[in-house]
Backbone bond lengths (Angstrom), bond angles and torsions (degrees), N, CA, C in turn:
res aa  C-N    CA-C-N  psi(-1)  N-CA   C-N-CA  omega(-1)  CA-C   N-CA-C  phi
1 M - - - 1.385 - - 1.625 107.32 -
2 R 1.290 118.45 129.49 1.394 126.41 -178.05 1.552 106.51 -93.44
3 T 1.338 115.74 134.60 1.430 120.01 -178.99 1.536 108.87 -90.97
4 S 1.259 118.12 157.92 1.436 120.16 178.12 1.507 111.53 -133.55
5 G 1.281 119.53 171.30 1.471 125.20 172.16 1.526 107.42 73.63
6 I 1.372 114.35 -143.12 1.462 124.04 -175.58 1.465 113.22 -60.36
7 F 1.418 119.80 -36.65 1.458 123.49 178.44 1.546 112.76 -64.16
8 S 1.287 111.79 -41.80 1.493 117.38 175.51 1.484 110.78 -58.68
9 F 1.324 114.48 -50.58 1.442 121.05 -176.22 1.582 112.29 -60.27
10 L 1.368 114.17 -41.68 1.413 122.28 178.12 1.492 111.90 -60.81
11 N 1.382 113.41 -50.72 1.452 119.48 -179.94 1.530 115.05 -59.77
12 E 1.323 112.97 -44.97 1.554 117.82 176.88 1.460 109.99 -64.38
13 T 1.406 121.20 -45.52 1.408 124.79 178.59 1.500 111.97 -57.21
14 A 1.386 116.44 -43.49 1.512 119.97 177.61 1.428 108.38 -63.96
15 L 1.312 123.49 -43.49 1.485 121.51 179.19 1.534 112.17 -61.02
16 M 1.296 115.12 -45.60 1.403 117.59 -177.19 1.561 114.77 -64.89
17 E 1.380 115.40 -36.16 1.344 122.02 -176.98 1.523 115.80 -90.35
18 D 1.446 113.46 -2.31 1.417 120.52 -178.79 1.532 113.05 62.64
19 I 1.335 115.36 36.65 1.544 120.18 -175.81 1.501 107.46 -118.71
20 R 1.290 120.65 11.63 1.523 118.64 -177.54 1.564 105.26 -63.00
21 P 1.339 113.14 144.16 1.456 116.01 -177.95 1.598 113.62 -56.70
22 M 1.300 113.99 136.15 1.441 120.86 173.90 1.410 100.89 -140.88
23 R 1.402 116.97 133.49 1.448 118.90 177.30 1.488 109.23 -128.46
24 L 1.305 115.60 114.68 1.456 119.99 178.25 1.583 103.39 -117.21
25 W 1.410 109.35 95.19 1.407 119.40 -170.42 1.522 112.87 -63.87
26 S 1.345 115.61 137.17 1.511 119.80 170.65 1.528 109.38 -81.38
27 L 1.274 118.13 -16.13 1.455 121.95 -176.64 1.444 110.88 -69.66
28 H 1.402 117.73 154.13 1.423 122.83 174.02 1.590 105.77 -61.88
29 P 1.322 117.68 137.41 1.443 121.94 -179.21 1.452 117.67 -59.06
30 E 1.331 118.65 -16.68 1.444 126.01 172.95 1.543 112.61 -51.67
31 Y 1.341 115.39 -36.11 1.442 119.20 -175.15 1.485 110.80 -79.84
32 L 1.233 119.57 -11.75 1.542 121.66 179.35 1.528 111.66 -77.02
33 D 1.261 119.04 134.76 1.447 122.57 168.43 1.543 108.04 -73.70
34 R 1.285 113.44 175.60 1.488 119.92 -176.51 1.521 110.59 -55.94
35 I 1.307 120.18 -46.27 1.467 122.44 179.61 1.522 110.80 -62.82
36 G 1.274 118.12 -40.71 1.441 125.57 -177.23 1.522 110.29 -65.02
37 L 1.365 114.47 -45.76 1.514 121.07 -176.22 1.536 111.03 -66.43
38 I 1.321 117.33 -40.45 1.485 122.20 177.83 1.451 109.76 -66.76
39 A 1.374 116.92 -45.07 1.407 121.01 178.65 1.531 113.21 -60.71
40 L 1.292 116.39 -42.53 1.406 122.90 179.72 1.554 109.20 -59.39
41 W 1.298 115.92 -50.07 1.517 116.49 176.36 1.498 111.90 -53.26
42 R 1.226 117.83 -50.90 1.471 121.00 -178.15 1.543 111.14 -62.50
43 E 1.231 118.16 -41.71 1.541 119.62 -176.60 1.549 106.65 -73.31
44 A 1.314 120.66 -35.10 1.491 121.90 -179.22 1.620 106.56 -70.04
45 L 1.294 115.93 -35.94 1.431 116.54 172.78 1.521 116.61 -60.75
46 L 1.404 111.46 -39.21 1.497 116.06 176.38 1.474 107.36 -68.10
47 A 1.361 122.35 -43.39 1.452 123.18 177.78 1.468 110.60 -53.71
48 Q 1.324 117.79 -45.22 1.478 119.46 177.11 1.510 112.93 -54.23
49 N 1.304 115.61 -49.46 1.406 120.53 178.17 1.504 117.30 -61.54
50 V 1.293 113.26 -36.86 1.576 120.32 174.72 1.577 105.84 -62.35
51 L 1.318 118.61 -48.00 1.470 120.14 -174.97 1.494 112.40 -71.53
52 L 1.294 117.79 -23.19 1.461 122.34 172.98 1.520 114.77 -84.69
53 G 1.368 115.91 -3.36 1.452 119.12 -177.51 1.433 117.64 71.95
54 K 1.366 114.10 26.84 1.487 121.29 -178.42 1.494 113.79 -98.96
55 T 1.351 114.55 8.96 1.452 119.08 174.93 1.512 112.44 -148.82
56 R 1.307 122.52 150.12 1.441 121.81 179.57 1.498 112.42 -92.22
57 G 1.278 116.38 -18.82 1.559 118.00 174.68 1.456 114.53 -79.87
58 Y 1.372 117.88 165.50 1.407 125.85 172.19 1.494 115.26 64.29
59 T 1.315 120.65 3.81 1.460 123.67 -171.55 1.632 112.08 -61.65
60 R 1.348 114.85 -20.71 1.439 115.67 -179.67 1.533 111.36 -111.87
61 H 1.316 115.91 14.89 1.474 119.34 -172.33 1.497 107.65 -67.51
62 P 1.442 115.44 125.98 1.484 122.18 -176.86 1.498 113.22 -57.56
63 Q 1.344 122.95 -30.39 1.400 127.43 179.14 1.620 112.54 -55.63
64 L 1.344 114.14 -25.03 1.445 122.12 -177.54 1.491 110.53 -81.87
65 D 1.259 123.67 -20.03 1.461 127.04 -169.78 1.501 109.20 -58.35
66 R 1.299 122.74 -39.39 1.455 118.37 -177.33 1.485 113.19 -70.39
67 F 1.375 118.39 -26.77 1.465 120.52 173.25 1.444 114.70 -78.05
68 R 1.347 114.25 -30.94 1.487 118.50 175.95 1.481 111.65 -64.16
69 S 1.288 118.32 -25.80 1.412 122.31 -176.17 1.594 113.02 -74.01
70 C 1.326 113.25 -7.78 1.473 120.81 -179.34 1.611 108.97 -86.32
71 T 1.372 113.49 157.58 1.392 120.16 176.29 1.513 112.38 -58.12
72 D 1.365 115.49 -39.13 1.562 121.38 179.62 1.513 104.18 -126.16
73 P 1.364 118.94 88.91 1.374 117.99 -179.13 1.510 118.33 -58.88
74 A 1.281 117.34 -45.74 1.486 125.46 176.04 1.507 109.30 -56.41
75 G 1.328 114.55 -47.66 1.515 121.47 177.23 1.497 114.30 -60.36
76 A 1.366 114.40 -40.39 1.485 114.69 176.28 1.466 113.46 -66.08
77 V 1.356 121.74 -34.29 1.401 126.22 170.73 1.465 111.22 -62.37
78 G 1.301 120.03 -40.53 1.448 127.65 176.45 1.502 111.82 -58.01
79 A 1.367 113.90 -46.61 1.432 118.85 175.98 1.596 109.86 -61.32
80 Y 1.214 115.36 -40.06 1.493 124.97 -178.96 1.548 108.00 -59.22
81 L 1.384 110.53 -50.42 1.508 118.81 -178.25 1.583 108.92 -66.59
82 T 1.321 119.25 -40.13 1.462 119.41 -175.70 1.567 110.17 -59.90
83 Y 1.329 114.13 -45.21 1.431 115.04 178.36 1.549 114.87 -70.37
84 I 1.313 116.04 -31.83 1.451 115.74 170.69 1.505 114.00 -56.31
85 A 1.405 114.45 -46.87 1.517 122.44 178.17 1.506 109.32 -60.90
86 E 1.255 119.22 -47.08 1.537 120.82 178.21 1.532 112.79 -60.42
87 H 1.317 115.23 -41.60 1.485 115.08 177.17 1.501 112.74 -70.09
88 A 1.358 115.40 -40.64 1.482 114.25 175.99 1.492 115.75 -63.19
89 A 1.270 121.04 -29.68 1.471 127.67 172.41 1.501 109.09 -58.94
90 T 1.318 120.83 -37.64 1.514 120.84 179.94 1.515 108.00 -71.65
91 R 1.351 122.08 -18.65 1.437 122.89 177.50 1.565 111.34 -99.63
92 G 1.326 118.29 6.41 1.430 121.01 177.23 1.492 116.98 95.89
93 Y 1.268 116.53 7.93 1.470 119.76 -177.52 1.627 108.51 -98.79
94 R 1.260 116.14 149.70 1.464 118.77 174.49 1.504 109.81 -128.28
95 F 1.403 110.93 98.68 1.445 117.64 178.75 1.541 106.25 -87.13
96 N 1.265 112.83 149.83 1.532 119.07 -177.17 1.503 108.59 -82.43
97 T 1.423 111.46 98.03 1.436 118.22 -176.86 1.667 109.35 -71.08
98 G 1.233 117.16 -13.13 1.414 121.98 176.46 1.529 111.69 -62.95
99 K 1.319 117.45 -15.34 1.451 118.80 176.98 1.447 112.57 -84.16
100 V 1.348 118.82 -10.81 1.464 119.65 174.91 1.515 112.94 -74.87
101 I 1.237 118.56 118.27 1.472 120.35 -169.19 1.564 109.08 -86.42
102 S 1.237 119.40 -43.60 1.462 121.37 -173.16 1.586 110.15 -143.29
103 V 1.355 114.68 140.13 1.476 115.73 -177.45 1.561 105.85 -128.98
104 A 1.281 115.09 119.27 1.501 120.81 -178.32 1.616 104.70 -85.36
105 Q 1.290 115.95 147.21 1.445 116.97 172.55 1.489 113.10 -93.01
106 K 1.346 114.36 153.03 1.399 121.77 177.66 1.517 118.41 51.59
107 V 1.392 113.64 52.28 1.478 117.80 -177.78 1.565 102.58 -89.77
108 Q 1.382 110.46 131.18 1.427 122.43 177.71 1.480 109.35 -137.37
109 I 1.345 118.59 111.17 1.459 125.99 178.83 1.457 113.02 -115.21
110 A 1.252 114.99 124.37 1.555 120.86 177.13 1.585 113.56 -70.03
111 I 1.353 109.68 131.72 1.439 116.83 176.89 1.461 109.43 -124.95
112 P 1.282 123.70 122.38 1.411 123.41 178.61 1.539 115.95 -66.72
113 A 1.315 116.37 144.39 1.484 121.05 -172.51 1.573 110.24 -56.91
114 G 1.322 115.40 -35.52 1.451 117.67 -179.12 1.542 110.18 -64.45
115 Q 1.309 115.97 -35.93 1.478 117.98 177.63 1.505 112.22 -66.35
116 I 1.272 115.62 -37.39 1.562 119.09 -177.79 1.530 106.86 -63.92
117 Y 1.393 113.37 -45.22 1.481 115.89 -175.85 1.567 111.97 -66.63
118 H 1.365 111.13 -38.38 1.463 119.74 175.13 1.557 109.52 -55.58
119 E 1.301 116.53 -56.72 1.479 121.92 -177.40 1.515 109.34 -57.01
120 F 1.335 116.31 -49.97 1.524 119.52 -178.76 1.497 113.44 -57.16
121 S 1.319 117.16 -40.33 1.482 121.84 176.04 1.421 111.13 -66.07
122 H 1.307 119.15 -44.35 1.455 125.65 178.97 1.556 110.16 -59.92
123 L 1.303 116.55 -45.13 1.434 118.46 176.22 1.478 118.49 -68.22
124 M 1.329 114.78 -35.12 1.467 119.98 174.72 1.552 109.07 -63.65
125 K 1.297 117.20 -42.70 1.465 118.23 178.11 1.425 112.06 -57.74
126 K 1.373 118.95 -41.29 1.497 124.91 -177.89 1.557 108.78 -66.98
127 C 1.369 113.14 -37.58 1.489 119.62 -179.36 1.576 112.03 -67.94
128 T 1.263 117.37 -33.02 1.455 119.16 -175.12 1.549 108.40 -60.90
129 V 1.218 114.90 -30.53 1.481 120.31 -176.45 1.491 112.23 -92.96
130 R 1.307 119.75 -49.97 1.489 127.10 -174.53 1.507 117.10 -88.98
131 S 1.367 117.07 -24.24 1.454 121.91 -174.45 1.584 110.99 -149.69
132 P 1.331 116.13 63.06 1.516 115.62 -176.65 1.554 115.67 -52.57
133 Q 1.274 118.22 -33.17 1.469 118.07 -179.84 1.593 108.25 -69.15
134 H 1.343 116.75 -39.43 1.447 118.94 177.34 1.534 110.98 -59.65
135 Y 1.339 113.33 -45.94 1.492 121.98 176.80 1.521 110.20 -52.86
136 E 1.350 117.01 -51.85 1.459 120.36 -176.49 1.523 108.66 -63.09
137 R 1.205 119.71 -32.90 1.540 122.73 -176.32 1.548 108.97 -68.08
138 Y 1.397 115.62 -38.44 1.444 112.41 -169.89 1.510 112.88 -117.84
139 R 1.365 120.94 -2.24 1.501 122.10 -175.64 1.465 117.67 -51.34
140 D 1.315 113.84 -32.48 1.465 118.54 -174.48 1.495 117.34 -101.85
141 E 1.371 112.25 18.26 1.427 123.92 179.78 1.484 111.41 -56.71
142 K 1.386 119.21 130.15 1.423 119.52 -173.86 1.569 109.07 -102.37
143 K 1.278 116.68 -46.17 1.504 118.50 178.44 1.482 109.44 -108.20
144 I 1.353 114.93 99.93 1.467 116.04 -175.12 1.465 108.40 -78.32
145 R 1.390 111.81 132.74 1.429 121.06 179.92 1.613 108.35 -85.69
146 L 1.329 115.38 152.98 1.399 123.35 -178.35 1.599 110.46 -109.15
147 H 1.246 113.86 153.73 1.433 120.57 166.58 1.541 104.29 -53.36
148 P 1.377 120.24 139.33 1.417 122.29 -178.41 1.453 119.55 -55.51
149 V 1.363 122.60 -25.38 1.444 121.47 177.49 1.520 114.87 -77.07
150 F 1.319 116.39 -4.87 1.432 119.41 177.00 1.521 113.75 -111.46
151 Y 1.361 119.24 156.08 1.406 121.79 169.76 1.528 107.49 -136.74
152 R 1.301 114.96 156.33 1.462 125.22 -171.29 1.463 107.80 -84.23
153 V 1.428 121.12 135.59 1.425 127.22 164.72 1.528 106.43 -130.72
154 R 1.374 109.46 167.86 1.489 111.41 178.17 1.573 107.18 -72.18
155 G 1.370 107.51 158.86 1.505 114.20 177.68 1.533 112.77 139.83
156 G 1.307 113.68 170.00 1.442 121.34 178.62 1.554 114.08 -89.88
157 I 1.316 117.44 -149.14 1.420 121.91 -177.64 1.534 104.53 -72.49
158 A 1.276 114.57 140.43 1.592 119.87 -178.64 1.510 108.08 -62.88
159 P 1.295 116.87 150.21 1.515 122.00 175.56 1.481 113.22 -64.51
160 W 1.319 122.04 -23.03 1.463 124.39 -179.82 1.532 112.32 -83.37
161 E 1.393 116.94 -8.18 1.415 118.19 -178.75 1.573 109.47 -83.24
162 R 1.367 113.71 139.75 1.491 119.35 177.47 1.515 104.56 -101.25
163 T 1.363 115.16 114.63 1.397 120.43 -176.74 1.580 111.60 -101.83
164 G 1.225 118.25 -8.97 1.462 122.94 -175.13 1.523 111.87 -73.21
């Protein structure tokens, strides 16, 4: 279905300016509802292709900055993808791990505590609408777990996060 009017303009503008939403969650994938988990897999595959130079779009997307800081950026995303697929399998999903090109060993990326809380709040807002049962399950979470490639450090919202 083709969009028209303001939505078409916004989508085209986002593609031209490389600002289309991409969310590579720092949170543990257990917090993601079905829609979020599937979207994360697809967006992380896109991120891998961007970092491998296989696409012209999204090359300046700020969500990729934390992976670019690694010695092997594409391998870091590969490690990220591998864990997502492993977690998804525990929930009955079968993601095609053959699409993961490269996997770096011992990836550890620092994530400021403020970023973690920002992401968790953002996800919970999404879940109130699209997955109320998921929201009820996790809304009172006290110690938010991270995806295993990340570790918590002190600080506010990360500079690569778009909060506007």
